[in-house]
N, C-alpha and C positions, 0 to 999 in steps of 0.2 A: 396537429390532427387534422386528418382529413375528411371528416364528415361530421354532421351538427350532431351533438348527443340527442337524445329519447330519454326524457325523463316525466315520471307522472304524479304531479299533484298529491296524490291520495297519500300516497307514500310520506308527506310532508304531515297533511292530518290524520294522518292514524296515529293511535295512541300506541305503538310501540316504536320505545325511543329510538331501536337501531335502525328502521326505517327511515327514522325521520332523520336523523343523523347523517343515514348513508345521503338521503336527497340530497341534504345540507354540502356533503363533499363532492354530490356529483356534480352541484348545480355552480356550488363555488370554483372549481377544477375547468370546467365548459366558461365559466366566464370570466376566467384567469387567460385562459388559451385562446377561445376562438370569441368569445361573445356571446354566440348565441346558443340556445337552447329549442328542441321542438317538446313542448308540453302536453302531455295527455290529460285527464282530471282535472281540467278548467271547470269553470263557471256554464259556460255557453252550452245549451240543451239543443238537437237539430232541429225542434221544430222553430226555435227561436232566430238559429241562423237560417232556416229555410226562408221566414219569413222578412228576414232584412234583406238577404238578397233580391228577394221580390219586388221589396220598397226602394232599395236603390236602381235596379233595371228599368224601372216606372220612374222615378227621376231623371234619370239620364238618357232616357228615350223622349223626354219632353221637348218640344221644342227652344232652339237658341235660345230667341228673344222670352221665352217664358224663365228657362232658367236665370239669365241674365237679370231678370226682377227679384234675384237673392242674391244679388251678388252686391255685397253693401260698402261703398265708399269710405275709406278714413279708417277702417279695423285693422288692418294689414291680411285681410283674410280671415279672419281668426274663428268667425261666423258664417256659416250661410255656404254660397256658392262660390266655389274660385275657377272660374274658365280657360278652357285648354292655352297650354302655351304661359302660362303667366309665372309659375313657378321653374326657376333655374335652382341647379345643386350649387352650392358655395363655389366660386370664382367659376362659373361658368357662365357664359353669355346666352347660349341657347336654350328655348324654356325645354321644359319636360315634353314629352309626346301624352299628356294628361289632363282629368279633370276632375275637380271632387268635391264635396263637401264636408263641410266642418258643424260637429255637434260638440258643445262646449260644456261644462260644470252646471250639474243641477245644486246651484247654494244652498246648502240648508243652516239658517239662523246664523245668516254672517252678514249685515247689509253693508259694512265695509266693503268685502271682496263683491256683494252683489252690483256695489257700485263701480270696481275695479275692472270687472270682466262685463266683456258684449253682451248682450241678452240672445240667446236661440233664436233661430229665424225659424219660421212654420210656416210648411209649404201648405198653402189652402187646395191645391189640387187633389194632393194624396192624405185623406184622413188619418194615416192608419201608420205614414212615413214618420214622425216627428214619435209617437208612443213609443215604435218599437225601435228608434233610434235611443232612446232614452234607456229603454228595458236592458240594449246591447251592453249600453256605456255602463249602465251600473253592473253588469255582472263583470265584464273585464275588468273594473277599477277593482271589484271583488278579488278577483283573481292573480293582479296586480298587487294588491296587498299583502298575499301571504309569499308571493314571491319576494319580495324587498324582507318580508320578516323573514324567513331563510337566508337571505345575505346578509341582514343584520347579525344575524349568529354567526354565518360565514366570517364576518368582519371581527367578532367579540365584542360585538355592541350590544346592547340589550332590545329582545327580540321584537320589541314593539317601537324601536328606535323614529323609524319612517313615518308612524301611522299618524303623529300631530302635524306633517309637513303633507301629507299628500290627502287626508280630511279637506275638502274642498280646493282642493288642489286644481291649478289649472290647467286637467288634462285635457286633451282633443280626441273625438272621434274622429275619423276621416276615410270615409268609403271614397275609393278611386276607381275613376274608370278609365281606360287606357282602350282608347277607340279603334278599329280598323286602321289599319296605315295606309293612306290612298297612294302615295310618292315616296320616289327613293330619299328617306332623309338624309338631310346632307351630314350634320354631325350631334344628330339630338338622339336618344336613346328614349326609352318609357320612363326611365328615372336613372340620370345620371349617378356616376359612382358619389357614394356622400353617406357621410354620418348621421344620426338620429341627434337632437337636440337636448333629449329630455334623460331624464332618468331610467326608465326601460321603457322598451315598445312593445305590443302585444299584437300581433297580425294574423288575420285572418286572411285566407285567402292562396294562400302558397302551395296548394296541394296539384298546380302542376306546375314546368317548370320556366323559369321567368327568373327566378330570386337568384341572385348569385353573391354569394359572401366571400371575404379575399382573408385568406389566411396568414399568417407570420411570413411565411415564405411567397407572400406576392400573386398565389396561385387564385386562380378563381374556382369557386365548390356549387355545385349547384344545390339550394336548400329547399327541398320538397318534402311540406309536412304529409302525414299520413293523414286519412278524412278525420282522424278524431286529434287531431293535433293543431295548436299553432303556436307560430313559431314567438320566442321573445328573444330580444337583446338586449344590450345593453347600450344607452345612449351617453351621449357625450359630459351632461353633468355628473351622474354617477362615475362614469371615468373619473372624471377631476376632481369629486371629493375624495375617492380611492385613491388619487396619485397615480392612474394607468393601474391600479394593481388587477381592476377590474377594466375586461378592453371594450371600450367601444371600436365594432368592426365596419371596414368601408364595406358598402353594400350597393347594389345597382338591381336593375330590372332591363333584362335586355329585349332588344326586339326578337320577335318570334322570327321563325326561319320563312322566307318569302312566301309559302305556301299556306300560310296559318296569318298572313296581313290582315284577312278580309275581316278575322275574329277578333271580338274585343276580348279583353282582361279586364278582372275586377280585382280588387284586394282593398282588406279593410284594415288599416292599424289603428290601435290606439296606442297613442302617446302618454305616457304617465308623466304628468309634473307635477311639481310639489308647488306650494304658495311662493308667493314672488318673494317673500321675508326670507327664506330659507337659506341660511348661509350654505355654500359650496365651497367652503375653507378645506383645505386638505385636511382630513381626519388625521391627527398623529401618530393613531397605530399602524399608520401607513406610511410613515417616513422611516427609515434607518440609514445608516452611512451608505449602502449602497442603491438605498433609491430617495435620494434627497427630493425636497419639496418642489415639485415641478410646476405647479401653478401659484397664480396669485389669488387672493380672497376677493371672492365677487357674490352677490345675493344671484337667485336664481332668475329673480325678476329683469335683472339687468343682465345676464349673459342671455334672456333668451332676445329682451330687445336687440344687444348688439348681432343676434345671428340670423333675427327676421330682416335686418337692414342688408347683411349681406347675401339673403336670397332674395333680395328683391322683393319682397312683399311691403315692407315700410320705407319710407323715404328718413335721411336723416332730419 
């Protein structure tokens, strides 16, 4: 597969069983072959997107000392601000050329999870920042739920199989700022080649060149969304759960040409995580003689913790 397939969620949501099945077939084929799709018909409207970009540009424009007020020690960067160069890809020493913010789950009726998750951080200088962030979080979470329902059907599971695991899940909305590049980077890129940790990732802000996806031949493909599309890819948790039937594809954000070094780039991924107790054990339906079990049993919480250590965000 040499380009990112485009699909429309309205087909899955329609009352036409043929359209719904075609969507399931298309997303299943895409995720088995390249691990990425460009999705139309999501629940983000233009005004919400515009408002969010205004808020995140305002935040990242704040003085460094103001932003660092919101960098919370001891939580592995899971809420609030993470400063420039702090995160590196698995196996990389050099920090990525980015700073970012984390909005986390807004827990409903579950005191135990409220205790488990860090509290969201309010930005006092920007009265609309957290309100717009929460609304975006909810709309992306809703979009992700339907994508996972389509994948459940593709995997011959009950349609709402994932629902109980993603309700109040440990999902993260991450507005990222890649600042202008001021000096020749030695080995650093805006985001080094990596796979995502979670079930699926929904990415806003892939309309310009920069995001690249590696196909099975090892070739890097530009992943550029249309104005009304978001990119959605498989993460390592879902790949593991399906015995690599659904592919968690390596991707990166390359540095722009030198003439564009003076420009910022913004992207906003939503990392759909399940609740920590979800078992990522390989599904029986994804094991056969040709595809023996590839992964040990583990919970989502333990897997996430392992990866945060590898990323340098928490210490052992």
